[in-house]
All heavy atoms as atom14 arrays in JSON, in Angstrom:
{
  "sequence": "MALIDPDLLSILACPRCRGEVLPVDAERSLHCSECDASYLINQDGVPIMTVEDD",
  "atom14_mask": [
    [1, 1, 1, 1, 1, 1, 1, 1, 0, 0, 0, 0, 0, 0],
    [1, 1, 1, 1, 1, 0, 0, 0, 0, 0, 0, 0, 0, 0],
    [1, 1, 1, 1, 1, 1, 1, 1, 0, 0, 0, 0, 0, 0],
    [1, 1, 1, 1, 1, 1, 1, 1, 0, 0, 0, 0, 0, 0],
    [1, 1, 1, 1, 1, 1, 1, 1, 0, 0, 0, 0, 0, 0],
    [1, 1, 1, 1, 1, 1, 1, 0, 0, 0, 0, 0, 0, 0],
    [1, 1, 1, 1, 1, 1, 1, 1, 0, 0, 0, 0, 0, 0],
    [1, 1, 1, 1, 1, 1, 1, 1, 0, 0, 0, 0, 0, 0],
    [1, 1, 1, 1, 1, 1, 1, 1, 0, 0, 0, 0, 0, 0],
    [1, 1, 1, 1, 1, 1, 0, 0, 0, 0, 0, 0, 0, 0],
    [1, 1, 1, 1, 1, 1, 1, 1, 0, 0, 0, 0, 0, 0],
    [1, 1, 1, 1, 1, 1, 1, 1, 0, 0, 0, 0, 0, 0],
    [1, 1, 1, 1, 1, 0, 0, 0, 0, 0, 0, 0, 0, 0],
    [1, 1, 1, 1, 1, 1, 0, 0, 0, 0, 0, 0, 0, 0],
    [1, 1, 1, 1, 1, 1, 1, 0, 0, 0, 0, 0, 0, 0],
    [1, 1, 1, 1, 1, 1, 1, 1, 1, 1, 1, 0, 0, 0],
    [1, 1, 1, 1, 1, 1, 0, 0, 0, 0, 0, 0, 0, 0],
    [1, 1, 1, 1, 1, 1, 1, 1, 1, 1, 1, 0, 0, 0],
    [1, 1, 1, 1, 0, 0, 0, 0, 0, 0, 0, 0, 0, 0],
    [1, 1, 1, 1, 1, 1, 1, 1, 1, 0, 0, 0, 0, 0],
    [1, 1, 1, 1, 1, 1, 1, 0, 0, 0, 0, 0, 0, 0],
    [1, 1, 1, 1, 1, 1, 1, 1, 0, 0, 0, 0, 0, 0],
    [1, 1, 1, 1, 1, 1, 1, 0, 0, 0, 0, 0, 0, 0],
    [1, 1, 1, 1, 1, 1, 1, 0, 0, 0, 0, 0, 0, 0],
    [1, 1, 1, 1, 1, 1, 1, 1, 0, 0, 0, 0, 0, 0],
    [1, 1, 1, 1, 1, 0, 0, 0, 0, 0, 0, 0, 0, 0],
    [1, 1, 1, 1, 1, 1, 1, 1, 1, 0, 0, 0, 0, 0],
    [1, 1, 1, 1, 1, 1, 1, 1, 1, 1, 1, 0, 0, 0],
    [1, 1, 1, 1, 1, 1, 0, 0, 0, 0, 0, 0, 0, 0],
    [1, 1, 1, 1, 1, 1, 1, 1, 0, 0, 0, 0, 0, 0],
    [1, 1, 1, 1, 1, 1, 1, 1, 1, 1, 0, 0, 0, 0],
    [1, 1, 1, 1, 1, 1, 0, 0, 0, 0, 0, 0, 0, 0],
    [1, 1, 1, 1, 1, 1, 0, 0, 0, 0, 0, 0, 0, 0],
    [1, 1, 1, 1, 1, 1, 1, 1, 1, 0, 0, 0, 0, 0],
    [1, 1, 1, 1, 1, 1, 0, 0, 0, 0, 0, 0, 0, 0],
    [1, 1, 1, 1, 1, 1, 1, 1, 0, 0, 0, 0, 0, 0],
    [1, 1, 1, 1, 1, 0, 0, 0, 0, 0, 0, 0, 0, 0],
    [1, 1, 1, 1, 1, 1, 0, 0, 0, 0, 0, 0, 0, 0],
    [1, 1, 1, 1, 1, 1, 1, 1, 1, 1, 1, 1, 0, 0],
    [1, 1, 1, 1, 1, 1, 1, 1, 0, 0, 0, 0, 0, 0],
    [1, 1, 1, 1, 1, 1, 1, 1, 0, 0, 0, 0, 0, 0],
    [1, 1, 1, 1, 1, 1, 1, 1, 0, 0, 0, 0, 0, 0],
    [1, 1, 1, 1, 1, 1, 1, 1, 1, 0, 0, 0, 0, 0],
    [1, 1, 1, 1, 1, 1, 1, 1, 0, 0, 0, 0, 0, 0],
    [1, 1, 1, 1, 0, 0, 0, 0, 0, 0, 0, 0, 0, 0],
    [1, 1, 1, 1, 1, 1, 1, 0, 0, 0, 0, 0, 0, 0],
    [1, 1, 1, 1, 1, 1, 1, 0, 0, 0, 0, 0, 0, 0],
    [1, 1, 1, 1, 1, 1, 1, 1, 0, 0, 0, 0, 0, 0],
    [1, 1, 1, 1, 1, 1, 1, 1, 0, 0, 0, 0, 0, 0],
    [1, 1, 1, 1, 1, 1, 1, 0, 0, 0, 0, 0, 0, 0],
    [1, 1, 1, 1, 1, 1, 1, 0, 0, 0, 0, 0, 0, 0],
    [1, 1, 1, 1, 1, 1, 1, 1, 1, 0, 0, 0, 0, 0],
    [1, 1, 1, 1, 1, 1, 1, 1, 0, 0, 0, 0, 0, 0],
    [1, 1, 1, 1, 1, 1, 1, 1, 0, 0, 0, 0, 0, 0]
  ],
  "atom14_positions": [
    [[91.21, 92.25, 97.04], [92.24, 91.24, 96.82], [92.26, 90.78, 95.32], [91.28, 90.65, 94.73], [92.02, 89.98, 97.68], [92.99, 88.84, 97.65], [92.69, 87.62, 98.81], [93.28, 86.21, 97.86], [0.0, 0.0, 0.0], [0.0, 0.0, 0.0], [0.0, 0.0, 0.0], [0.0, 0.0, 0.0], [0.0, 0.0, 0.0], [0.0, 0.0, 0.0]],
    [[93.35, 90.62, 94.86], [93.53, 90.37, 93.4], [93.3, 88.83, 93.17], [93.55, 88.05, 93.98], [94.94, 90.54, 92.9], [0.0, 0.0, 0.0], [0.0, 0.0, 0.0], [0.0, 0.0, 0.0], [0.0, 0.0, 0.0], [0.0, 0.0, 0.0], [0.0, 0.0, 0.0], [0.0, 0.0, 0.0], [0.0, 0.0, 0.0], [0.0, 0.0, 0.0]],
    [[92.5, 88.59, 92.12], [92.06, 87.23, 91.81], [93.28, 86.35, 91.38], [93.43, 85.3, 91.7], [90.9, 87.23, 90.85], [90.35, 85.9, 90.48], [89.74, 85.24, 91.85], [89.2, 86.03, 89.5], [0.0, 0.0, 0.0], [0.0, 0.0, 0.0], [0.0, 0.0, 0.0], [0.0, 0.0, 0.0], [0.0, 0.0, 0.0], [0.0, 0.0, 0.0]],
    [[94.11, 86.95, 90.55], [95.26, 86.28, 90.01], [96.59, 86.8, 90.7], [96.71, 87.95, 90.97], [95.41, 86.46, 88.41], [96.5, 85.58, 87.87], [95.64, 87.89, 88.09], [96.42, 85.38, 86.39], [0.0, 0.0, 0.0], [0.0, 0.0, 0.0], [0.0, 0.0, 0.0], [0.0, 0.0, 0.0], [0.0, 0.0, 0.0], [0.0, 0.0, 0.0]],
    [[97.37, 85.88, 91.01], [98.59, 86.18, 91.75], [99.55, 87.03, 90.82], [99.83, 86.74, 89.71], [99.28, 84.86, 92.08], [100.44, 85.01, 92.88], [101.51, 85.48, 92.43], [100.48, 84.83, 94.12], [0.0, 0.0, 0.0], [0.0, 0.0, 0.0], [0.0, 0.0, 0.0], [0.0, 0.0, 0.0], [0.0, 0.0, 0.0], [0.0, 0.0, 0.0]],
    [[100.01, 88.16, 91.43], [100.84, 89.0, 90.62], [102.2, 88.32, 90.11], [102.67, 88.74, 89.05], [101.24, 90.15, 91.57], [100.14, 90.07, 92.66], [99.67, 88.72, 92.73], [0.0, 0.0, 0.0], [0.0, 0.0, 0.0], [0.0, 0.0, 0.0], [0.0, 0.0, 0.0], [0.0, 0.0, 0.0], [0.0, 0.0, 0.0], [0.0, 0.0, 0.0]],
    [[102.77, 87.42, 90.86], [103.93, 86.73, 90.51], [103.63, 85.82, 89.24], [104.38, 85.6, 88.39], [104.5, 85.8, 91.6], [105.03, 86.66, 92.76], [105.49, 87.73, 92.45], [105.13, 86.18, 93.91], [0.0, 0.0, 0.0], [0.0, 0.0, 0.0], [0.0, 0.0, 0.0], [0.0, 0.0, 0.0], [0.0, 0.0, 0.0], [0.0, 0.0, 0.0]],
    [[102.43, 85.24, 89.25], [102.1, 84.38, 88.17], [101.83, 85.24, 86.91], [102.37, 84.96, 85.83], [100.77, 83.6, 88.39], [100.12, 82.82, 87.39], [101.19, 81.75, 86.75], [98.83, 82.07, 87.75], [0.0, 0.0, 0.0], [0.0, 0.0, 0.0], [0.0, 0.0, 0.0], [0.0, 0.0, 0.0], [0.0, 0.0, 0.0], [0.0, 0.0, 0.0]],
    [[101.17, 86.34, 87.08], [100.92, 87.29, 86.05], [102.16, 87.8, 85.37], [102.29, 87.96, 84.21], [99.99, 88.49, 86.53], [99.6, 89.45, 85.4], [98.78, 88.75, 84.43], [98.83, 90.65, 86.06], [0.0, 0.0, 0.0], [0.0, 0.0, 0.0], [0.0, 0.0, 0.0], [0.0, 0.0, 0.0], [0.0, 0.0, 0.0], [0.0, 0.0, 0.0]],
    [[103.24, 88.01, 86.15], [104.48, 88.44, 85.64], [105.21, 87.59, 84.64], [106.02, 88.01, 83.9], [105.38, 88.92, 86.77], [105.88, 87.77, 87.49], [0.0, 0.0, 0.0], [0.0, 0.0, 0.0], [0.0, 0.0, 0.0], [0.0, 0.0, 0.0], [0.0, 0.0, 0.0], [0.0, 0.0, 0.0], [0.0, 0.0, 0.0], [0.0, 0.0, 0.0]],
    [[104.86, 86.23, 84.78], [105.58, 85.31, 83.9], [104.65, 84.71, 82.79], [105.11, 84.0, 81.79], [106.17, 84.06, 84.71], [105.03, 83.37, 85.38], [107.22, 84.6, 85.69], [105.43, 82.02, 86.02], [0.0, 0.0, 0.0], [0.0, 0.0, 0.0], [0.0, 0.0, 0.0], [0.0, 0.0, 0.0], [0.0, 0.0, 0.0], [0.0, 0.0, 0.0]],
    [[103.4, 85.08, 82.73], [102.46, 84.59, 81.73], [102.62, 85.3, 80.4], [102.96, 86.53, 80.36], [101.0, 84.78, 82.18], [100.59, 83.84, 83.29], [99.14, 84.21, 83.64], [100.62, 82.41, 82.84], [0.0, 0.0, 0.0], [0.0, 0.0, 0.0], [0.0, 0.0, 0.0], [0.0, 0.0, 0.0], [0.0, 0.0, 0.0], [0.0, 0.0, 0.0]],
    [[102.47, 84.53, 79.31], [102.42, 85.11, 77.93], [101.4, 84.44, 77.26], [100.98, 83.36, 77.52], [103.79, 84.89, 77.37], [0.0, 0.0, 0.0], [0.0, 0.0, 0.0], [0.0, 0.0, 0.0], [0.0, 0.0, 0.0], [0.0, 0.0, 0.0], [0.0, 0.0, 0.0], [0.0, 0.0, 0.0], [0.0, 0.0, 0.0], [0.0, 0.0, 0.0]],
    [[100.9, 85.18, 76.22], [99.82, 84.62, 75.33], [100.32, 83.27, 74.61], [101.38, 83.33, 74.02], [99.43, 85.65, 74.3], [98.22, 85.02, 73.11], [0.0, 0.0, 0.0], [0.0, 0.0, 0.0], [0.0, 0.0, 0.0], [0.0, 0.0, 0.0], [0.0, 0.0, 0.0], [0.0, 0.0, 0.0], [0.0, 0.0, 0.0], [0.0, 0.0, 0.0]],
    [[99.55, 82.16, 74.67], [100.04, 81.03, 74.03], [100.07, 81.11, 72.48], [100.63, 80.29, 71.81], [99.14, 79.89, 74.55], [97.94, 80.63, 75.04], [98.41, 82.0, 75.38], [0.0, 0.0, 0.0], [0.0, 0.0, 0.0], [0.0, 0.0, 0.0], [0.0, 0.0, 0.0], [0.0, 0.0, 0.0], [0.0, 0.0, 0.0], [0.0, 0.0, 0.0]],
    [[99.27, 82.05, 71.97], [99.15, 82.1, 70.51], [100.38, 82.9, 69.93], [100.96, 82.53, 68.94], [97.87, 82.88, 70.12], [96.65, 82.06, 70.26], [95.51, 82.76, 69.78], [94.4, 81.96, 69.91], [93.14, 82.27, 69.6], [92.84, 83.43, 68.96], [92.13, 81.46, 69.79], [0.0, 0.0, 0.0], [0.0, 0.0, 0.0], [0.0, 0.0, 0.0]],
    [[100.74, 84.0, 70.48], [101.67, 84.9, 69.93], [102.87, 85.24, 70.86], [103.8, 85.96, 70.49], [101.05, 86.16, 69.46], [100.48, 87.32, 70.77], [0.0, 0.0, 0.0], [0.0, 0.0, 0.0], [0.0, 0.0, 0.0], [0.0, 0.0, 0.0], [0.0, 0.0, 0.0], [0.0, 0.0, 0.0], [0.0, 0.0, 0.0], [0.0, 0.0, 0.0]],
    [[102.87, 84.88, 72.14], [103.77, 85.13, 73.15], [103.72, 86.62, 73.65], [104.69, 87.12, 74.15], [105.16, 84.79, 72.71], [105.42, 83.3, 72.31], [105.28, 82.4, 73.47], [105.56, 81.07, 73.07], [104.84, 80.05, 73.35], [103.75, 80.28, 74.13], [105.11, 78.85, 72.94], [0.0, 0.0, 0.0], [0.0, 0.0, 0.0], [0.0, 0.0, 0.0]],
    [[102.63, 87.31, 73.34], [102.41, 88.66, 73.72], [102.14, 88.84, 75.2], [101.78, 87.84, 75.87], [0.0, 0.0, 0.0], [0.0, 0.0, 0.0], [0.0, 0.0, 0.0], [0.0, 0.0, 0.0], [0.0, 0.0, 0.0], [0.0, 0.0, 0.0], [0.0, 0.0, 0.0], [0.0, 0.0, 0.0], [0.0, 0.0, 0.0], [0.0, 0.0, 0.0]],
    [[102.25, 90.01, 75.67], [101.91, 90.32, 77.18], [100.35, 90.19, 77.28], [99.55, 90.68, 76.36], [102.35, 91.75, 77.4], [102.01, 92.11, 78.9], [102.37, 93.63, 79.12], [102.57, 94.43, 78.22], [102.54, 93.9, 80.31], [0.0, 0.0, 0.0], [0.0, 0.0, 0.0], [0.0, 0.0, 0.0], [0.0, 0.0, 0.0], [0.0, 0.0, 0.0]],
    [[99.98, 89.57, 78.43], [98.52, 89.47, 78.79], [98.34, 90.3, 80.03], [99.18, 90.41, 81.05], [98.15, 88.01, 79.08], [98.14, 87.17, 77.79], [99.09, 87.34, 80.07], [0.0, 0.0, 0.0], [0.0, 0.0, 0.0], [0.0, 0.0, 0.0], [0.0, 0.0, 0.0], [0.0, 0.0, 0.0], [0.0, 0.0, 0.0], [0.0, 0.0, 0.0]],
    [[97.16, 90.98, 79.98], [96.84, 91.89, 81.04], [95.49, 91.67, 81.6], [94.63, 91.22, 80.79], [96.83, 93.4, 80.52], [98.14, 93.86, 79.98], [98.01, 95.19, 79.33], [99.19, 94.0, 81.06], [0.0, 0.0, 0.0], [0.0, 0.0, 0.0], [0.0, 0.0, 0.0], [0.0, 0.0, 0.0], [0.0, 0.0, 0.0], [0.0, 0.0, 0.0]],
    [[95.31, 91.8, 82.99], [93.98, 91.46, 83.52], [92.91, 92.51, 83.07], [93.21, 93.73, 82.97], [94.1, 91.52, 85.0], [95.39, 92.17, 85.25], [96.22, 92.07, 83.92], [0.0, 0.0, 0.0], [0.0, 0.0, 0.0], [0.0, 0.0, 0.0], [0.0, 0.0, 0.0], [0.0, 0.0, 0.0], [0.0, 0.0, 0.0], [0.0, 0.0, 0.0]],
    [[91.73, 92.08, 82.78], [90.58, 92.96, 82.47], [89.36, 92.41, 83.12], [89.34, 91.36, 83.76], [90.36, 93.06, 80.89], [91.47, 93.7, 80.22], [90.14, 91.72, 80.24], [0.0, 0.0, 0.0], [0.0, 0.0, 0.0], [0.0, 0.0, 0.0], [0.0, 0.0, 0.0], [0.0, 0.0, 0.0], [0.0, 0.0, 0.0], [0.0, 0.0, 0.0]],
    [[88.25, 93.16, 82.94], [86.93, 92.77, 83.59], [87.08, 92.43, 85.05], [86.69, 91.39, 85.45], [86.32, 91.65, 82.78], [86.04, 91.98, 81.35], [85.69, 93.16, 81.04], [86.17, 91.03, 80.49], [0.0, 0.0, 0.0], [0.0, 0.0, 0.0], [0.0, 0.0, 0.0], [0.0, 0.0, 0.0], [0.0, 0.0, 0.0], [0.0, 0.0, 0.0]],
    [[87.57, 93.23, 85.78], [87.78, 93.12, 87.26], [88.43, 91.79, 87.55], [88.21, 90.99, 88.39], [86.43, 93.05, 87.99], [0.0, 0.0, 0.0], [0.0, 0.0, 0.0], [0.0, 0.0, 0.0], [0.0, 0.0, 0.0], [0.0, 0.0, 0.0], [0.0, 0.0, 0.0], [0.0, 0.0, 0.0], [0.0, 0.0, 0.0], [0.0, 0.0, 0.0]],
    [[89.57, 91.54, 86.71], [90.43, 90.37, 86.81], [89.69, 89.09, 86.65], [90.06, 88.09, 87.2], [91.26, 90.45, 88.16], [92.21, 91.57, 88.17], [93.15, 91.5, 89.28], [93.46, 90.44, 89.73], [93.72, 92.54, 89.64], [0.0, 0.0, 0.0], [0.0, 0.0, 0.0], [0.0, 0.0, 0.0], [0.0, 0.0, 0.0], [0.0, 0.0, 0.0]],
    [[88.66, 89.12, 85.81], [87.96, 87.89, 85.47], [88.52, 87.19, 84.22], [88.15, 86.06, 83.88], [86.42, 88.1, 85.35], [85.92, 88.4, 86.68], [84.36, 88.43, 86.58], [83.86, 88.96, 87.88], [83.05, 89.99, 88.07], [82.67, 90.66, 87.02], [82.61, 90.28, 89.25], [0.0, 0.0, 0.0], [0.0, 0.0, 0.0], [0.0, 0.0, 0.0]],
    [[89.33, 88.02, 83.54], [89.96, 87.37, 82.2], [91.21, 88.18, 81.99], [91.55, 89.19, 82.62], [88.99, 87.57, 81.03], [88.77, 88.97, 80.74], [0.0, 0.0, 0.0], [0.0, 0.0, 0.0], [0.0, 0.0, 0.0], [0.0, 0.0, 0.0], [0.0, 0.0, 0.0], [0.0, 0.0, 0.0], [0.0, 0.0, 0.0], [0.0, 0.0, 0.0]],
    [[91.99, 87.58, 81.1], [93.25, 88.17, 80.64], [93.16, 88.53, 79.1], [92.43, 87.83, 78.4], [94.41, 87.17, 80.77], [94.77, 86.79, 82.22], [95.82, 85.72, 82.17], [95.28, 87.94, 82.99], [0.0, 0.0, 0.0], [0.0, 0.0, 0.0], [0.0, 0.0, 0.0], [0.0, 0.0, 0.0], [0.0, 0.0, 0.0], [0.0, 0.0, 0.0]],
    [[93.75, 89.58, 78.77], [93.65, 90.09, 77.35], [95.1, 90.18, 76.73], [95.89, 90.81, 77.41], [92.8, 91.37, 77.25], [92.74, 91.89, 75.88], [91.84, 91.42, 75.04], [93.48, 92.83, 75.25], [91.94, 92.05, 73.86], [92.85, 92.93, 73.93], [0.0, 0.0, 0.0], [0.0, 0.0, 0.0], [0.0, 0.0, 0.0], [0.0, 0.0, 0.0]],
    [[95.24, 89.7, 75.61], [96.53, 89.7, 74.95], [96.73, 91.19, 74.22], [95.88, 91.58, 73.5], [96.83, 88.71, 73.94], [98.45, 88.88, 73.07], [0.0, 0.0, 0.0], [0.0, 0.0, 0.0], [0.0, 0.0, 0.0], [0.0, 0.0, 0.0], [0.0, 0.0, 0.0], [0.0, 0.0, 0.0], [0.0, 0.0, 0.0], [0.0, 0.0, 0.0]],
    [[97.76, 91.84, 74.54], [97.93, 93.23, 73.94], [98.37, 93.12, 72.52], [98.3, 94.15, 71.78], [98.88, 94.08, 74.79], [100.12, 93.43, 74.85], [0.0, 0.0, 0.0], [0.0, 0.0, 0.0], [0.0, 0.0, 0.0], [0.0, 0.0, 0.0], [0.0, 0.0, 0.0], [0.0, 0.0, 0.0], [0.0, 0.0, 0.0], [0.0, 0.0, 0.0]],
    [[98.82, 91.97, 71.98], [99.35, 91.78, 70.74], [98.25, 91.32, 69.75], [98.02, 91.91, 68.68], [100.55, 90.9, 70.67], [101.72, 91.38, 71.46], [102.4, 92.59, 70.92], [102.47, 92.65, 69.6], [102.73, 93.55, 71.65], [0.0, 0.0, 0.0], [0.0, 0.0, 0.0], [0.0, 0.0, 0.0], [0.0, 0.0, 0.0], [0.0, 0.0, 0.0]],
    [[97.59, 90.2, 70.03], [96.7, 89.55, 69.05], [95.22, 89.64, 69.48], [94.3, 88.97, 68.84], [97.13, 88.07, 68.86], [96.78, 87.02, 70.23], [0.0, 0.0, 0.0], [0.0, 0.0, 0.0], [0.0, 0.0, 0.0], [0.0, 0.0, 0.0], [0.0, 0.0, 0.0], [0.0, 0.0, 0.0], [0.0, 0.0, 0.0], [0.0, 0.0, 0.0]],
    [[94.92, 90.4, 70.58], [93.56, 90.48, 71.04], [92.86, 89.27, 71.55], [91.64, 89.27, 71.71], [92.7, 91.22, 70.03], [93.06, 92.66, 69.82], [93.49, 93.27, 70.83], [92.83, 93.18, 68.77], [0.0, 0.0, 0.0], [0.0, 0.0, 0.0], [0.0, 0.0, 0.0], [0.0, 0.0, 0.0], [0.0, 0.0, 0.0], [0.0, 0.0, 0.0]],
    [[93.57, 88.14, 71.87], [92.96, 87.04, 72.47], [92.54, 87.28, 73.87], [93.22, 88.05, 74.55], [94.01, 85.79, 72.32], [0.0, 0.0, 0.0], [0.0, 0.0, 0.0], [0.0, 0.0, 0.0], [0.0, 0.0, 0.0], [0.0, 0.0, 0.0], [0.0, 0.0, 0.0], [0.0, 0.0, 0.0], [0.0, 0.0, 0.0], [0.0, 0.0, 0.0]],
    [[91.59, 86.56, 74.32], [91.05, 86.71, 75.76], [91.08, 85.29, 76.36], [90.79, 84.32, 75.64], [89.74, 87.31, 75.75], [89.7, 88.63, 75.32], [0.0, 0.0, 0.0], [0.0, 0.0, 0.0], [0.0, 0.0, 0.0], [0.0, 0.0, 0.0], [0.0, 0.0, 0.0], [0.0, 0.0, 0.0], [0.0, 0.0, 0.0], [0.0, 0.0, 0.0]],
    [[91.44, 85.3, 77.65], [91.41, 84.06, 78.3], [90.77, 84.16, 79.66], [91.14, 85.22, 80.42], [92.87, 83.52, 78.61], [93.68, 83.48, 77.32], [94.48, 84.55, 76.87], [93.56, 82.43, 76.46], [95.19, 84.41, 75.66], [94.18, 82.32, 75.28], [95.09, 83.35, 74.89], [95.72, 83.23, 73.63], [0.0, 0.0, 0.0], [0.0, 0.0, 0.0]],
    [[89.82, 83.34, 80.03], [89.11, 83.39, 81.35], [90.0, 83.04, 82.5], [90.93, 82.22, 82.33], [87.94, 82.44, 81.38], [86.75, 82.87, 80.41], [85.69, 81.88, 80.39], [86.23, 84.19, 80.7], [0.0, 0.0, 0.0], [0.0, 0.0, 0.0], [0.0, 0.0, 0.0], [0.0, 0.0, 0.0], [0.0, 0.0, 0.0], [0.0, 0.0, 0.0]],
    [[89.69, 83.56, 83.68], [90.48, 83.16, 84.84], [89.27, 82.54, 85.76], [88.25, 83.07, 86.01], [90.97, 84.35, 85.66], [92.04, 85.09, 84.75], [91.55, 84.05, 86.96], [92.43, 86.42, 85.27], [0.0, 0.0, 0.0], [0.0, 0.0, 0.0], [0.0, 0.0, 0.0], [0.0, 0.0, 0.0], [0.0, 0.0, 0.0], [0.0, 0.0, 0.0]],
    [[89.56, 81.28, 86.18], [88.54, 80.6, 87.02], [88.38, 81.12, 88.42], [89.26, 82.03, 88.77], [88.74, 79.15, 87.0], [89.98, 78.65, 87.77], [90.44, 79.3, 88.52], [90.36, 77.4, 87.5], [0.0, 0.0, 0.0], [0.0, 0.0, 0.0], [0.0, 0.0, 0.0], [0.0, 0.0, 0.0], [0.0, 0.0, 0.0], [0.0, 0.0, 0.0]],
    [[87.55, 80.62, 89.2], [87.21, 81.16, 90.52], [88.44, 81.04, 91.5], [88.62, 81.61, 92.52], [86.04, 80.57, 91.05], [86.04, 79.1, 91.34], [85.7, 78.29, 90.18], [85.54, 78.7, 89.15], [85.49, 77.01, 90.43], [0.0, 0.0, 0.0], [0.0, 0.0, 0.0], [0.0, 0.0, 0.0], [0.0, 0.0, 0.0], [0.0, 0.0, 0.0]],
    [[89.45, 80.09, 91.1], [90.56, 79.81, 92.0], [91.73, 80.77, 91.61], [92.76, 80.61, 92.21], [90.99, 78.36, 91.94], [89.92, 77.45, 92.53], [89.33, 77.81, 93.55], [89.75, 76.34, 92.03], [0.0, 0.0, 0.0], [0.0, 0.0, 0.0], [0.0, 0.0, 0.0], [0.0, 0.0, 0.0], [0.0, 0.0, 0.0], [0.0, 0.0, 0.0]],
    [[91.54, 81.54, 90.57], [92.64, 82.46, 90.1], [93.59, 81.86, 89.11], [94.59, 82.45, 88.86], [0.0, 0.0, 0.0], [0.0, 0.0, 0.0], [0.0, 0.0, 0.0], [0.0, 0.0, 0.0], [0.0, 0.0, 0.0], [0.0, 0.0, 0.0], [0.0, 0.0, 0.0], [0.0, 0.0, 0.0], [0.0, 0.0, 0.0], [0.0, 0.0, 0.0]],
    [[93.08, 80.75, 88.53], [93.91, 80.04, 87.54], [93.49, 80.43, 86.11], [92.33, 80.26, 85.71], [93.84, 78.58, 87.68], [94.69, 77.83, 86.65], [94.35, 78.2, 89.09], [0.0, 0.0, 0.0], [0.0, 0.0, 0.0], [0.0, 0.0, 0.0], [0.0, 0.0, 0.0], [0.0, 0.0, 0.0], [0.0, 0.0, 0.0], [0.0, 0.0, 0.0]],
    [[94.29, 81.12, 85.27], [93.94, 81.39, 83.87], [93.83, 80.13, 83.08], [94.62, 79.16, 83.17], [95.04, 82.42, 83.48], [96.21, 82.05, 84.29], [95.7, 81.46, 85.56], [0.0, 0.0, 0.0], [0.0, 0.0, 0.0], [0.0, 0.0, 0.0], [0.0, 0.0, 0.0], [0.0, 0.0, 0.0], [0.0, 0.0, 0.0], [0.0, 0.0, 0.0]],
    [[92.78, 80.1, 82.21], [92.57, 78.96, 81.21], [93.06, 79.43, 79.91], [92.35, 80.17, 79.26], [90.99, 78.6, 81.19], [90.41, 78.44, 82.67], [90.82, 77.46, 80.33], [91.15, 77.34, 83.43], [0.0, 0.0, 0.0], [0.0, 0.0, 0.0], [0.0, 0.0, 0.0], [0.0, 0.0, 0.0], [0.0, 0.0, 0.0], [0.0, 0.0, 0.0]],
    [[94.25, 79.04, 79.59], [94.89, 79.56, 78.47], [95.19, 78.45, 77.43], [96.32, 78.27, 77.03], [96.33, 80.33, 78.94], [95.96, 81.46, 79.82], [97.46, 82.26, 80.33], [97.85, 83.32, 78.83], [0.0, 0.0, 0.0], [0.0, 0.0, 0.0], [0.0, 0.0, 0.0], [0.0, 0.0, 0.0], [0.0, 0.0, 0.0], [0.0, 0.0, 0.0]],
    [[94.09, 77.91, 76.89], [94.25, 76.89, 75.92], [93.87, 77.49, 74.6], [93.16, 78.33, 74.47], [93.23, 75.65, 76.25], [91.89, 76.19, 76.28], [93.65, 75.04, 77.51], [0.0, 0.0, 0.0], [0.0, 0.0, 0.0], [0.0, 0.0, 0.0], [0.0, 0.0, 0.0], [0.0, 0.0, 0.0], [0.0, 0.0, 0.0], [0.0, 0.0, 0.0]],
    [[94.56, 76.97, 73.56], [94.35, 77.38, 72.15], [94.04, 76.12, 71.3], [94.76, 75.08, 71.39], [95.69, 78.0, 71.64], [95.55, 78.42, 70.21], [96.09, 79.25, 72.43], [0.0, 0.0, 0.0], [0.0, 0.0, 0.0], [0.0, 0.0, 0.0], [0.0, 0.0, 0.0], [0.0, 0.0, 0.0], [0.0, 0.0, 0.0], [0.0, 0.0, 0.0]],
    [[92.92, 76.19, 70.54], [92.58, 75.13, 69.69], [93.34, 75.27, 68.45], [93.55, 76.35, 67.91], [91.17, 75.1, 69.48], [90.26, 74.9, 70.69], [88.79, 74.83, 70.42], [88.37, 74.49, 69.21], [87.92, 75.04, 71.23], [0.0, 0.0, 0.0], [0.0, 0.0, 0.0], [0.0, 0.0, 0.0], [0.0, 0.0, 0.0], [0.0, 0.0, 0.0]],
    [[93.74, 74.06, 67.87], [94.45, 74.05, 66.54], [93.43, 74.39, 65.48], [92.23, 73.98, 65.49], [94.95, 72.65, 66.21], [96.04, 72.35, 67.17], [96.73, 73.26, 67.59], [96.28, 71.15, 67.46], [0.0, 0.0, 0.0], [0.0, 0.0, 0.0], [0.0, 0.0, 0.0], [0.0, 0.0, 0.0], [0.0, 0.0, 0.0], [0.0, 0.0, 0.0]],
    [[93.85, 75.1, 64.45], [93.0, 75.62, 63.36], [92.81, 74.5, 62.33], [93.57, 73.68, 62.05], [93.51, 76.91, 62.71], [93.4, 78.03, 63.69], [92.53, 78.09, 64.49], [94.22, 78.96, 63.47], [0.0, 0.0, 0.0], [0.0, 0.0, 0.0], [0.0, 0.0, 0.0], [0.0, 0.0, 0.0], [0.0, 0.0, 0.0], [0.0, 0.0, 0.0]]
  ]
}
């Protein structure tokens, strides 16, 4: 069973660059194909996609 809902994945974008995010590490995280940012997915299947200001 997929950890992250496919419908949710289809609408997500990287908060840094708006690039496509893809599941990696057995769907434990998301990886941006544009800027190489990574975002963890919690045990409930919710991606933690926060970006700190520089």
